[in-house]
Backbone as CSV, one residue per row, in Angstrom:
resi,resn,N_x,N_y,N_z,CA_x,CA_y,CA_z,C_x,C_y,C_z
1,MET,55.212,-243.822,130.729,55.866,-242.643,131.301,54.900,-241.915,132.235
2,GLU,55.323,-241.629,133.427,54.466,-240.979,134.405,54.336,-239.492,134.080
3,THR,53.087,-238.990,134.088,52.870,-237.575,133.794,53.265,-236.718,134.986
4,LEU,53.647,-235.483,134.689,54.093,-234.572,135.725,52.925,-233.904,136.432
5,PHE,51.748,-233.947,135.828,50.612,-233.253,136.406,49.310,-233.950,136.032
6,ASP,48.257,-233.592,136.745,46.948,-234.205,136.553,45.977,-233.162,136.012
7,LEU,45.571,-233.340,134.767,44.653,-232.411,134.114,43.219,-232.916,134.137
8,SER,42.975,-234.083,134.676,41.664,-234.712,134.584,40.606,-233.944,135.375
9,VAL,39.400,-233.936,134.821,38.249,-233.318,135.488,37.056,-234.246,135.352
10,ASP,36.113,-234.083,136.264,34.866,-234.848,136.197,33.723,-233.854,136.066
11,ILE,32.959,-233.995,135.000,31.802,-233.128,134.770,30.550,-233.999,134.803
12,ALA,29.843,-233.937,135.910,28.578,-234.670,136.044,28.737,-236.157,135.761
13,GLY,29.854,-236.732,136.211,30.089,-238.153,136.003,30.803,-238.488,134.709
14,ILE,31.104,-237.476,133.896,31.872,-237.689,132.667,33.347,-237.515,133.010
15,SER,34.111,-238.581,132.911,35.540,-238.508,133.220,36.290,-238.017,131.989
16,MET,36.890,-236.832,132.109,37.615,-236.251,130.989,39.087,-236.144,131.341
17,LYS,39.950,-236.443,130.387,41.396,-236.434,130.647,41.948,-235.029,130.838
18,ASN,41.189,-234.031,130.377,41.575,-232.634,130.561,40.336,-231.773,130.378
19,PRO,40.396,-230.479,130.716,39.196,-229.635,130.679,38.912,-228.963,129.342
20,VAL,39.608,-229.347,128.261,39.438,-228.676,126.965,38.452,-229.449,126.097
21,MET,37.311,-228.808,125.830,36.251,-229.390,125.015,36.051,-228.546,123.751
22,THR,35.332,-229.094,122.801,34.944,-228.298,121.633,33.557,-227.716,121.883
23,ALA,33.261,-226.610,121.234,31.947,-225.975,121.385,31.050,-226.361,120.222
24,SER,29.818,-226.676,120.535,28.865,-227.094,119.513,28.725,-226.044,118.410
25,GLY,28.658,-226.541,117.179,28.462,-225.657,116.042,29.745,-225.118,115.449
26,THR,30.877,-225.431,116.074,32.160,-224.897,115.589,33.146,-225.998,115.228
27,PHE,32.750,-227.249,115.412,33.659,-228.375,115.226,32.973,-229.490,114.428
28,GLY,31.922,-229.108,113.690,31.178,-230.090,112.919,30.697,-231.234,113.802
29,TYR,30.859,-232.439,113.283,30.541,-233.635,114.067,31.818,-234.279,114.601
30,GLY,32.885,-233.481,114.652,34.171,-233.982,115.129,34.991,-234.614,114.032
31,LEU,34.341,-235.310,113.135,35.033,-236.029,112.070,35.726,-235.080,111.095
32,GLU,35.140,-233.906,110.893,35.709,-232.952,109.932,37.090,-232.470,110.354
33,TYR,37.385,-232.516,111.651,38.664,-232.030,112.159,39.645,-233.166,112.470
34,ALA,39.208,-234.398,112.303,39.996,-235.536,112.774,41.358,-235.667,112.101
35,GLU,41.500,-235.160,110.879,42.798,-235.243,110.199,43.768,-234.174,110.679
36,MET,43.250,-233.139,111.329,44.095,-232.035,111.793,44.297,-232.052,113.304
37,VAL,43.366,-232.658,114.018,43.392,-232.661,115.481,43.297,-234.100,115.977
38,ASP,44.176,-234.474,116.898,44.084,-235.782,117.536,42.942,-235.724,118.548
39,LEU,41.781,-236.214,118.133,40.595,-236.130,118.988,40.804,-236.827,120.322
40,ASN,41.656,-237.833,120.339,41.896,-238.591,121.569,42.554,-237.753,122.657
41,ARG,43.132,-236.618,122.292,43.797,-235.762,123.280,42.833,-234.781,123.939
42,LEU,41.635,-234.654,123.404,40.689,-233.673,123.915,39.939,-234.197,125.136
43,GLY,39.421,-233.268,125.922,38.616,-233.658,127.071,37.285,-234.241,126.645
44,ALA,36.656,-233.637,125.635,35.393,-234.122,125.082,35.134,-233.418,123.757
45,VAL,34.362,-234.084,122.895,33.914,-233.495,121.637,32.413,-233.265,121.731
46,VAL,32.003,-232.010,121.560,30.580,-231.666,121.535,30.200,-231.429,120.079
47,VAL,29.283,-232.234,119.566,28.925,-232.123,118.149,27.918,-230.997,117.945
48,LYS,27.756,-230.616,116.675,26.846,-229.514,116.369,25.407,-229.886,116.695
49,GLY,24.567,-228.871,116.895,23.204,-229.080,117.359,22.390,-230.002,116.472
50,LEU,21.662,-230.924,117.099,20.869,-231.914,116.381,19.392,-231.781,116.730
51,HIS,18.574,-231.944,115.708,17.120,-231.877,115.847,16.540,-233.234,115.468
52,LEU,15.250,-233.414,115.660,14.591,-234.643,115.222,14.756,-234.849,113.726
53,ASN,14.652,-233.763,112.966,14.683,-233.841,111.507,15.845,-233.036,110.942
54,PRO,16.330,-233.403,109.757,17.398,-232.622,109.123,16.942,-231.190,108.863
55,SER,17.901,-230.275,108.855,17.585,-228.872,108.563,18.686,-228.276,107.695
56,LYS,18.278,-227.491,106.702,19.245,-226.811,105.836,19.708,-225.486,106.434
57,GLY,19.085,-225.059,107.525,19.470,-223.802,108.151,18.975,-222.606,107.377
58,ASN,19.569,-221.457,107.646,19.162,-220.204,107.010,19.821,-220.019,105.652
59,PRO,19.238,-219.201,104.785,19.863,-218.908,103.496,21.100,-218.025,103.684
60,PRO,22.062,-218.076,102.753,23.231,-217.198,102.830,22.871,-215.794,102.388
61,PRO,23.733,-214.816,102.712,24.929,-214.922,103.553,24.571,-215.136,105.023
62,ARG,25.356,-215.992,105.690,25.026,-216.315,107.074,26.218,-216.301,108.028
63,ILE,27.360,-215.811,107.540,28.503,-215.549,108.413,29.109,-214.208,108.025
64,VAL,29.381,-213.375,108.998,30.006,-212.072,108.762,31.113,-211.871,109.786
65,GLU,32.293,-211.520,109.309,33.391,-211.212,110.226,33.167,-209.829,110.829
66,THR,33.440,-209.693,112.120,33.299,-208.425,112.822,34.605,-208.123,113.545
67,PRO,34.804,-206.874,113.978,36.005,-206.599,114.774,36.039,-207.500,116.014
68,CYS,37.107,-208.277,116.151,37.298,-209.165,117.309,36.246,-210.263,117.401
69,GLY,35.687,-210.700,116.273,34.727,-211.787,116.358,34.020,-212.037,115.045
70,MET,32.877,-212.709,115.148,32.073,-212.958,113.963,30.610,-213.105,114.345
71,LEU,29.756,-212.812,113.370,28.325,-213.030,113.503,27.955,-214.244,112.669
72,ASN,27.132,-215.126,113.228,26.663,-216.234,112.424,25.152,-216.377,112.551
73,ALA,24.548,-216.731,111.433,23.119,-217.037,111.405,22.949,-218.328,110.609
74,ILE,23.741,-219.330,110.976,23.695,-220.608,110.274,22.287,-221.201,110.342
75,GLY,21.628,-221.022,111.478,20.272,-221.528,111.615,20.206,-222.995,111.977
76,LEU,21.267,-223.481,112.656,21.284,-224.851,113.162,21.103,-225.888,112.055
77,GLU,21.816,-225.692,110.947,21.852,-226.715,109.899,22.381,-228.018,110.495
78,ASN,21.703,-229.124,110.223,22.168,-230.411,110.757,21.532,-231.564,110.009
79,VAL,22.105,-232.756,110.189,21.647,-233.943,109.456,20.467,-234.631,110.127
80,GLY,20.112,-234.200,111.340,19.046,-234.854,112.079,19.599,-235.966,112.955
81,ILE,18.922,-236.235,114.057,19.447,-237.166,115.050,19.581,-238.584,114.506
82,ARG,18.667,-239.019,113.642,18.741,-240.393,113.138,19.936,-240.589,112.226
83,ALA,20.161,-239.656,111.320,21.309,-239.757,110.419,22.615,-239.676,111.205
84,PHE,22.638,-238.845,112.239,23.836,-238.764,113.072,24.133,-240.110,113.703
85,MET,23.123,-240.737,114.261,23.299,-242.024,114.939,23.736,-243.115,113.959
86,GLU,23.235,-243.053,112.741,23.518,-244.107,111.768,24.809,-243.880,110.988
87,GLU,25.135,-242.610,110.714,26.250,-242.322,109.811,27.482,-241.723,110.492
88,LYS,27.263,-240.862,111.463,28.386,-240.152,112.087,28.920,-240.875,113.318
89,LEU,28.029,-241.282,114.206,28.451,-241.860,115.476,29.304,-243.117,115.325
90,PRO,28.977,-244.038,114.408,29.837,-245.223,114.269,31.299,-244.874,113.987
91,ARG,31.543,-243.801,113.256,32.915,-243.375,112.956,33.549,-242.686,114.157
92,LEU,32.736,-241.982,114.942,33.260,-241.340,116.147,33.663,-242.357,117.207
93,LYS,33.041,-243.523,117.172,33.333,-244.560,118.161,34.772,-245.063,118.081
94,ARG,35.444,-244.789,116.976,36.844,-245.217,116.837,37.769,-244.436,117.750
95,PHE,37.303,-243.299,118.226,38.150,-242.438,119.050,37.850,-242.656,120.531
96,HIS,38.871,-242.422,121.347,38.732,-242.601,122.788,38.542,-241.232,123.445
97,VAL,37.381,-240.654,123.195,37.067,-239.337,123.723,35.559,-239.297,123.984
98,PRO,35.120,-238.723,125.096,33.683,-238.611,125.335,33.001,-237.786,124.243
99,VAL,31.899,-238.308,123.730,31.111,-237.620,122.706,29.835,-237.089,123.360
100,ILE,29.632,-235.793,123.237,28.453,-235.142,123.817,27.610,-234.600,122.676
101,VAL,26.321,-234.937,122.684,25.439,-234.420,121.634,24.728,-233.175,122.142
102,ASN,24.715,-232.167,121.291,23.970,-230.940,121.569,22.621,-231.080,120.866
103,ILE,21.528,-230.831,121.579,20.200,-231.024,120.989,19.382,-229.744,121.082
104,TYR,18.398,-229.647,120.188,17.489,-228.512,120.246,16.114,-228.908,119.732
105,GLY,15.154,-228.072,120.037,13.789,-228.264,119.555,13.070,-226.930,119.564
106,HIS,11.930,-226.898,118.930,11.129,-225.673,118.919,9.901,-225.795,119.809
107,THR,9.736,-226.979,120.404,8.718,-227.192,121.430,9.359,-228.049,122.516
108,VAL,8.770,-228.034,123.698,9.283,-228.853,124.788,9.247,-230.325,124.401
109,THR,8.204,-230.732,123.722,8.067,-232.132,123.297,9.189,-232.541,122.358
110,GLU,9.561,-231.667,121.442,10.654,-231.989,120.512,11.962,-232.210,121.257
111,TYR,12.267,-231.362,122.223,13.479,-231.556,123.025,13.490,-232.950,123.645
112,ALA,12.390,-233.325,124.262,12.309,-234.617,124.939,12.462,-235.770,123.957
113,GLU,11.905,-235.628,122.763,11.978,-236.691,121.774,13.405,-236.895,121.262
114,VAL,14.140,-235.808,121.074,15.536,-235.944,120.635,16.360,-236.619,121.729
115,ALA,16.151,-236.203,122.972,16.882,-236.808,124.088,16.571,-238.292,124.206
116,ALA,15.313,-238.654,124.028,14.922,-240.061,124.122,15.571,-240.893,123.025
117,ALA,15.810,-240.285,121.868,16.382,-241.016,120.738,17.819,-241.478,120.989
118,VAL,18.527,-240.784,121.889,19.926,-241.146,122.150,20.090,-241.912,123.457
119,GLU,19.011,-242.120,124.174,19.094,-242.693,125.509,19.775,-244.060,125.531
120,GLY,19.521,-244.898,124.542,20.069,-246.254,124.559,21.454,-246.390,123.968
121,GLU,22.060,-245.287,123.554,23.375,-245.343,122.893,24.493,-245.082,123.896
122,ALA,25.222,-246.138,124.245,26.272,-246.030,125.257,27.417,-245.121,124.827
123,ALA,27.618,-244.969,123.515,28.736,-244.158,123.025,28.518,-242.668,123.227
124,ILE,27.308,-242.270,123.549,27.031,-240.860,123.824,27.166,-240.633,125.317
125,ALA,28.144,-239.804,125.689,28.482,-239.621,127.103,27.515,-238.704,127.826
126,ALA,26.936,-237.745,127.103,26.065,-236.766,127.750,25.250,-236.035,126.704
127,VAL,24.248,-235.311,127.181,23.394,-234.494,126.324,23.530,-233.041,126.764
128,GLU,23.879,-232.172,125.806,23.902,-230.736,126.069,22.666,-230.134,125.415
129,VAL,21.889,-229.401,126.197,20.600,-228.889,125.720,20.714,-227.406,125.394
130,ASN,20.522,-227.082,124.130,20.580,-225.690,123.680,19.223,-225.044,123.913
131,ILE,19.130,-224.262,124.982,17.840,-223.618,125.284,17.768,-222.188,124.735
132,SER,18.640,-221.900,123.757,18.597,-220.590,123.104,17.711,-220.609,121.861
133,CYS,17.020,-221.722,121.638,16.184,-221.840,120.450,14.822,-221.179,120.644
134,PRO,14.195,-220.746,119.531,12.898,-220.072,119.646,11.772,-221.030,120.024
135,ASN,10.953,-220.614,120.954,9.774,-221.365,121.369,8.629,-220.959,120.447
136,ILE,8.286,-221.812,119.488,7.313,-221.405,118.475,5.922,-221.203,119.066
137,LYS,5.662,-221.791,120.237,4.364,-221.594,120.878,4.285,-220.268,121.636
138,GLU,5.436,-219.607,121.782,5.477,-218.332,122.501,5.959,-217.205,121.592
139,GLY,5.695,-217.339,120.312,6.021,-216.271,119.376,7.493,-216.146,119.039
140,GLY,8.257,-217.190,119.233,9.657,-217.186,118.851,10.621,-216.724,119.919
141,VAL,10.131,-216.458,121.130,11.015,-216.069,122.232,11.830,-217.291,122.657
142,ALA,13.126,-217.114,122.845,13.996,-218.246,123.196,13.611,-218.834,124.543
143,PHE,13.670,-220.169,124.636,13.346,-220.857,125.882,14.232,-220.367,127.032
144,GLY,15.481,-220.062,126.706,16.451,-219.784,127.754,16.401,-218.404,128.370
145,VAL,15.501,-217.548,127.915,15.489,-216.185,128.466,14.554,-216.038,129.661
146,HIS,13.747,-217.053,129.934,12.854,-217.013,131.092,13.096,-218.246,131.958
147,PRO,13.232,-218.082,133.269,13.467,-219.234,134.142,12.412,-220.324,133.996
148,GLU,11.153,-219.933,133.800,10.067,-220.916,133.728,10.175,-221.790,132.489
149,SER,10.414,-221.174,131.336,10.506,-221.963,130.102,11.795,-222.779,130.063
150,ALA,12.887,-222.218,130.594,14.133,-222.976,130.673,13.942,-224.214,131.537
151,ARG,13.275,-224.012,132.649,13.024,-225.126,133.566,12.147,-226.191,132.909
152,ALA,11.129,-225.773,132.160,10.227,-226.722,131.511,10.969,-227.630,130.537
153,VAL,11.894,-227.043,129.765,12.671,-227.839,128.809,13.536,-228.855,129.541
154,ILE,14.273,-228.405,130.542,15.189,-229.297,131.249,14.416,-230.395,131.988
155,GLU,13.286,-230.065,132.560,12.473,-231.089,133.226,12.034,-232.168,132.239
156,ALA,11.632,-231.756,131.039,11.183,-232.717,130.026,12.329,-233.600,129.549
157,VAL,13.478,-232.992,129.326,14.636,-233.767,128.878,15.115,-234.698,129.985
158,ARG,15.065,-234.208,131.221,15.471,-235.034,132.365,14.635,-236.313,132.458
159,LYS,13.348,-236.200,132.152,12.472,-237.372,132.187,12.764,-238.337,131.040
160,ALA,13.327,-237.791,129.948,13.549,-238.606,128.752,14.887,-239.335,128.753
161,THR,15.814,-238.924,129.611,17.149,-239.546,129.599,17.761,-239.590,130.982
162,LYS,18.539,-240.651,131.207,19.314,-240.759,132.446,20.747,-240.306,132.235
163,LYS,21.095,-239.938,131.013,22.458,-239.491,130.730,22.746,-238.161,131.426
164,PRO,24.030,-237.872,131.701,24.378,-236.552,132.231,23.806,-235.457,131.341
165,LEU,23.243,-234.452,131.970,22.501,-233.421,131.251,23.139,-232.056,131.496
166,ILE,23.582,-231.427,130.410,24.213,-230.107,130.472,23.267,-229.096,129.834
167,ALA,22.916,-228.050,130.557,22.065,-226.998,130.010,22.955,-225.876,129.483
168,LYS,22.843,-225.580,128.178,23.634,-224.497,127.582,22.824,-223.217,127.630
169,LEU,23.342,-222.232,128.354,22.567,-221.040,128.676,22.784,-219.889,127.701
170,SER,21.726,-219.117,127.500,21.775,-217.928,126.659,22.287,-216.734,127.451
171,PRO,23.118,-215.889,126.848,23.569,-214.670,127.527,22.604,-213.511,127.375
172,ASN,21.550,-213.708,126.571,20.633,-212.612,126.264,19.572,-212.466,127.347
173,VAL,20.059,-212.374,128.594,19.192,-212.292,129.766,19.750,-211.241,130.728
174,THR,18.920,-210.813,131.668,19.389,-209.849,132.668,19.858,-210.527,133.949
175,ASP,19.445,-211.784,134.173,19.789,-212.474,135.415,20.254,-213.898,135.107
176,ILE,21.522,-214.054,134.754,22.045,-215.376,134.399,22.026,-216.317,135.598
177,ALA,22.221,-215.782,136.796,22.206,-216.625,137.995,20.841,-217.272,138.182
178,GLY,19.787,-216.501,137.948,18.442,-217.033,138.094,18.150,-218.152,137.108
179,ILE,18.611,-217.990,135.865,18.412,-219.036,134.858,19.193,-220.286,135.256
180,ALA,20.440,-220.103,135.700,21.260,-221.243,136.114,20.610,-221.999,137.268
181,GLN,20.075,-221.276,138.203,19.413,-221.913,139.348,18.162,-222.663,138.914
182,SER,17.443,-222.124,137.936,16.206,-222.770,137.493,16.484,-224.102,136.800
183,VAL,17.558,-224.162,135.986,17.854,-225.430,135.311,18.475,-226.436,136.273
184,GLU,19.208,-225.948,137.266,19.722,-226.853,138.290,18.556,-227.500,139.031
185,ALA,17.568,-226.716,139.404,16.398,-227.237,140.116,15.605,-228.214,139.253
186,ALA,15.680,-228.036,137.932,14.934,-228.900,137.009,15.635,-230.218,136.738
187,GLY,16.893,-230.354,137.193,17.583,-231.627,137.016,18.829,-231.597,136.168
188,ALA,19.288,-230.416,135.750,20.541,-230.345,134.995,21.709,-230.770,135.879
189,ASP,22.643,-231.514,135.298,23.827,-231.968,136.024,24.994,-231.001,135.884
190,ALA,24.893,-230.095,134.912,25.931,-229.082,134.681,25.322,-227.997,133.810
191,VAL,25.978,-226.836,133.778,25.582,-225.785,132.848,26.793,-225.377,132.023
192,SER,26.538,-224.993,130.771,27.589,-224.444,129.916,27.130,-223.066,129.461
193,LEU,28.051,-222.111,129.443,27.719,-220.748,129.046,29.006,-219.979,128.741
194,ILE,28.865,-219.076,127.732,27.617,-218.572,127.174,27.440,-219.034,125.720
195,ASN,26.184,-219.011,125.260,25.908,-219.128,123.848,26.172,-217.745,123.244
196,THR,25.906,-217.582,121.964,26.224,-216.315,121.304,25.285,-215.189,121.733
197,ILE,25.775,-213.962,121.558,25.011,-212.756,121.887,24.393,-212.207,120.602
198,THR,23.121,-211.888,120.639,22.436,-211.411,119.440,23.011,-210.075,118.966
199,GLY,23.343,-210.015,117.674,23.884,-208.792,117.094,23.535,-208.688,115.619
200,MET,23.995,-207.623,114.970,23.749,-207.462,113.540,24.829,-206.592,112.921
201,ALA,24.894,-206.627,111.606,25.835,-205.804,110.850,25.115,-205.274,109.617
202,VAL,25.490,-204.058,109.193,24.806,-203.385,108.086,25.815,-202.986,107.018
203,ASP,25.463,-203.197,105.768,26.247,-202.731,104.628,25.756,-201.333,104.272
204,VAL,26.592,-200.315,104.490,26.130,-198.935,104.289,25.998,-198.580,102.811
205,ASP,26.660,-199.311,101.926,26.538,-199.033,100.492,25.198,-199.520,99.950
206,THR,24.811,-200.725,100.349,23.542,-201.280,99.863,22.375,-200.950,100.785
207,ARG,22.699,-200.450,101.987,21.698,-200.155,103.023,20.909,-201.417,103.409
208,ARG,21.604,-202.534,103.359,20.955,-203.795,103.700,21.737,-204.512,104.815
209,PRO,21.069,-205.394,105.550,21.800,-206.184,106.539,22.817,-207.090,105.855
210,LYS,23.938,-207.330,106.503,24.957,-208.206,105.930,24.584,-209.683,106.048
211,LEU,23.673,-209.988,106.969,23.168,-211.348,107.107,21.772,-211.435,106.504
212,ALA,21.492,-212.506,105.785,20.156,-212.683,105.215,19.101,-212.755,106.309
213,ASN,19.512,-213.248,107.471,18.592,-213.373,108.603,18.460,-212.062,109.385
214,VAL,19.172,-211.040,108.969,19.256,-209.714,109.595,20.108,-209.763,110.873
215,THR,19.709,-210.557,111.858,20.490,-210.679,113.088,21.181,-212.038,113.139
216,GLY,22.199,-212.110,113.989,22.938,-213.359,114.162,23.567,-213.401,115.535
217,GLY,24.323,-214.443,115.772,24.967,-214.629,117.070,26.410,-214.176,117.037
218,LEU,26.760,-213.251,117.924,28.128,-212.746,118.018,28.959,-213.673,118.898
219,SER,30.140,-214.036,118.406,31.076,-214.867,119.159,32.491,-214.365,118.922
220,GLY,33.454,-214.974,119.618,34.841,-214.571,119.457,35.328,-213.702,120.604
221,PRO,36.549,-213.175,120.498,37.165,-212.423,121.597,36.314,-211.269,122.121
222,ALA,35.472,-210.686,121.267,34.656,-209.546,121.692,33.731,-209.894,122.853
223,VAL,33.322,-211.163,122.959,32.342,-211.523,123.991,32.999,-212.065,125.258
224,LYS,34.321,-212.231,125.254,34.959,-212.911,126.386,34.717,-212.235,127.737
225,PRO,34.846,-210.923,127.862,34.600,-210.314,129.179,33.188,-210.553,129.699
226,ILE,32.218,-210.545,128.784,30.834,-210.808,129.185,30.682,-212.263,129.611
227,ALA,31.248,-213.162,128.820,31.171,-214.588,129.136,31.834,-214.887,130.471
228,LEU,32.983,-214.302,130.703,33.717,-214.540,131.941,32.914,-214.060,133.146
229,ARG,32.293,-212.897,133.017,31.465,-212.381,134.108,30.281,-213.296,134.391
230,MET,29.626,-213.758,133.335,28.459,-214.615,133.519,28.839,-215.982,134.100
231,VAL,29.964,-216.519,133.664,30.445,-217.790,134.224,30.711,-217.636,135.716
232,TRP,31.377,-216.553,136.099,31.666,-216.290,137.515,30.374,-216.187,138.321
233,GLN,29.363,-215.510,137.762,28.084,-215.387,138.457,27.387,-216.742,138.585
234,ALA,27.476,-217.550,137.530,26.852,-218.869,137.574,27.533,-219.765,138.596
235,VAL,28.851,-219.712,138.633,29.610,-220.521,139.592,29.166,-220.210,141.020
236,LYS,28.937,-218.940,141.299,28.541,-218.533,142.651,27.108,-218.923,142.986
237,SER,26.285,-219.194,141.966,24.852,-219.374,142.204,24.385,-220.826,142.200
238,VAL,25.204,-221.750,141.661,24.788,-223.152,141.589,25.867,-224.056,142.175
239,SER,25.465,-225.286,142.496,26.415,-226.256,143.038,26.891,-227.256,141.985
240,ILE,26.241,-227.256,140.811,26.638,-228.169,139.736,27.810,-227.568,138.951
241,PRO,28.567,-228.398,138.212,29.707,-227.888,137.453,29.301,-226.860,136.394
242,VAL,30.186,-225.902,136.178,29.983,-224.872,135.163,31.072,-225.017,134.101
243,ILE,30.662,-225.010,132.834,31.589,-225.078,131.700,31.615,-223.707,131.041
244,GLY,32.802,-223.128,130.882,32.936,-221.788,130.335,33.118,-221.773,128.829
245,ILE,32.395,-220.866,128.172,32.468,-220.702,126.714,32.425,-219.210,126.399
246,GLY,33.177,-218.801,125.385,33.053,-217.424,124.922,34.377,-216.731,124.706
247,GLY,34.830,-216.662,123.458,36.040,-215.919,123.129,37.322,-216.556,123.580
248,ILE,37.323,-217.854,123.810,38.546,-218.535,124.270,39.408,-218.856,123.054
249,MET,40.473,-218.081,122.886,41.370,-218.224,121.741,42.723,-218.784,122.132
250,THR,43.119,-218.583,123.396,44.447,-218.968,123.858,44.343,-219.692,125.194
251,ALA,45.468,-220.270,125.618,45.521,-220.913,126.929,45.256,-219.897,128.031
252,GLN,45.736,-218.675,127.857,45.502,-217.625,128.847,44.005,-217.379,129.028
253,ASP,43.281,-217.334,127.917,41.828,-217.164,127.990,41.186,-218.305,128.774
254,ALA,41.570,-219.526,128.429,41.011,-220.700,129.098,41.307,-220.667,130.588
255,LEU,42.506,-220.297,130.941,42.901,-220.244,132.348,42.077,-219.215,133.120
256,GLU,41.733,-218.115,132.483,40.896,-217.114,133.158,39.557,-217.725,133.567
257,PHE,38.950,-218.498,132.674,37.670,-219.137,132.987,37.832,-220.166,134.103
258,LEU,38.919,-220.924,134.069,39.156,-221.931,135.110,39.372,-221.255,136.463
259,VAL,40.143,-220.194,136.489,40.368,-219.455,137.736,39.047,-218.910,138.273
260,ALA,38.169,-218.470,137.372,36.870,-217.928,137.779,35.916,-219.002,138.281
261,GLY,36.280,-220.272,138.117,35.470,-221.341,138.674,34.919,-222.355,137.698
262,ALA,35.097,-222.111,136.394,34.656,-223.113,135.418,35.489,-224.381,135.581
263,ARG,34.847,-225.531,135.512,35.576,-226.792,135.641,36.082,-227.314,134.312
264,ALA,35.582,-226.729,133.230,36.046,-227.069,131.892,35.727,-225.894,130.990
265,VAL,36.294,-225.908,129.782,36.034,-224.841,128.820,35.715,-225.450,127.466
266,GLN,34.950,-224.725,126.690,34.688,-225.124,125.315,35.289,-224.096,124.371
267,VAL,35.982,-224.586,123.348,36.637,-223.731,122.363,35.773,-223.708,121.108
268,GLY,35.401,-222.498,120.662,34.481,-222.378,119.550,35.041,-221.662,118.341
269,THR,34.834,-220.351,118.284,35.238,-219.561,117.117,36.710,-219.722,116.776
270,ALA,37.541,-219.950,117.765,38.982,-220.139,117.521,39.246,-221.260,116.522
271,ASN,38.361,-222.261,116.467,38.553,-223.373,115.541,38.510,-222.934,114.086
272,PHE,37.777,-221.841,113.794,37.703,-221.350,112.424,38.991,-220.628,112.024
273,VAL,39.641,-220.036,112.989,40.886,-219.308,112.737,42.068,-220.262,112.709
274,ASN,42.057,-221.200,113.638,43.147,-222.156,113.794,42.546,-223.520,114.103
275,PRO,42.497,-224.426,113.138,41.875,-225.737,113.363,42.484,-226.515,114.536
276,ARG,43.717,-226.181,114.899,44.381,-226.866,116.009,44.298,-226.066,117.312
277,ALA,43.373,-225.140,117.378,43.277,-224.267,118.551,43.103,-225.046,119.845
278,THR,42.291,-226.096,119.814,42.062,-226.870,121.040,43.358,-227.451,121.582
279,LEU,44.174,-228.010,120.703,45.433,-228.611,121.141,46.435,-227.549,121.586
280,ASP,46.449,-226.419,120.888,47.344,-225.325,121.296,46.971,-224.832,122.697
281,ILE,45.678,-224.731,122.954,45.214,-224.286,124.275,45.575,-225.306,125.335
282,LEU,45.377,-226.583,125.037,45.736,-227.644,125.978,47.227,-227.613,126.299
283,GLU,48.040,-227.504,125.263,49.491,-227.469,125.481,49.907,-226.218,126.246
284,GLY,49.205,-225.115,126.028,49.497,-223.889,126.763,49.163,-224.017,128.239
285,ILE,48.078,-224.710,128.550,47.725,-224.958,129.949,48.792,-225.832,130.608
286,GLU,49.235,-226.840,129.885,50.287,-227.718,130.409,51.563,-226.924,130.686
287,ALA,51.924,-226.039,129.760,53.133,-225.231,129.930,53.010,-224.311,131.139
288,PHE,51.831,-223.742,131.336,51.587,-222.870,132.485,51.761,-223.641,133.786
289,MET,51.219,-224.845,133.834,51.319,-225.652,135.043,52.764,-226.031,135.349
290,ILE,53.519,-226.335,134.322,54.948,-226.653,134.511,55.685,-225.431,135.034
291,GLU,55.417,-224.283,134.402,56.105,-223.039,134.790,55.807,-222.662,136.241
292,LYS,54.553,-222.862,136.660,54.143,-222.455,138.003,54.292,-223.562,139.040
293,GLY,54.708,-224.729,138.595,54.873,-225.837,139.534,53.551,-226.363,140.063
294,ILE,52.518,-226.314,139.236,51.186,-226.784,139.629,51.021,-228.227,139.182
295,GLN,50.637,-229.100,140.088,50.539,-230.522,139.770,49.140,-230.948,139.346
296,ARG,48.112,-230.269,139.823,46.735,-230.673,139.522,45.929,-229.473,139.043
297,ILE,45.125,-229.707,138.020,44.287,-228.640,137.474,43.318,-228.129,138.539
298,SER,42.978,-228.956,139.500,42.063,-228.554,140.574,42.628,-227.406,141.410
299,GLU,43.958,-227.232,141.377,44.568,-226.125,142.101,44.284,-224.780,141.423
300,ILE,43.924,-224.830,140.156,43.630,-223.613,139.386,42.139,-223.296,139.427
301,ILE,41.315,-224.326,139.313,39.868,-224.129,139.219,39.313,-223.455,140.471
302,GLY,38.624,-222.320,140.236,37.994,-221.606,141.351,38.957,-220.904,142.290
303,SER,40.150,-220.597,141.798,41.167,-219.985,142.683,41.127,-218.461,142.659
304,LEU,40.099,-217.879,142.042,39.999,-216.418,141.959,39.942,-215.790,143.344
305,ARG,40.737,-214.744,143.553,40.726,-213.987,144.805,39.948,-212.717,144.567
306,ALA,38.694,-212.706,144.964,37.848,-211.528,144.718,37.015,-211.228,145.945
């Protein structure tokens, strides 16, 4: 049956059937949602952040609901890159969807080593680099808050892999355009933004933080206006594709990011509220295109009149 419209997008050489992706850290390794979501219908699956070694993450409590969002201090709990390759990836190969691994490290060398570990695996379509992690050699300051350190990470990963490279940017900066330009110059093939915004919550009865880690990452609808602004700024500042993330709960939200210039979107916190959020958003985009008589998603992307 011939489709009425074309939703396909290309992100740094990754051919995706539509622009709806999952956001790292909110969709497990993809397998956890496979009984509820037809993974084959998604544009891409981005798995949770992977390190060289397994990590148990932070102690609980590590998730707190907030007005219009949530705070998390999971601490990048993961099985480690080797266990992922041996135990998770073989099962993901059954699906016909691009698999993107999100990686992190606490030193530039660690980032490069994780990227090198996946280089020979054809089933991995791309590497997304989380540069919001603390640089232990610089007192815990995140790599992504300074153009120089962001560039150093991407340059190292670029040397370690020929796979498409997506730099995931931190919003905890004053000049997102400058950071985007620095990773583009370092060899990133695309950027994704935003990661979570640092926040905290306090229990007034106990006078203690609600998170054991004290601070955590704010996500959900509360961050969408900030994310949308930063995506728009990034689109204007770089020539590589931009992937929008932040508070995308509905098709309307996703469409706002596409109109602002994002070539794809990642759905995150919405997955905790509605496990089928990605498919609902995809179907909503399709309905919008039918209603407006739009045949190609490219007619929507970057169509903002400002």
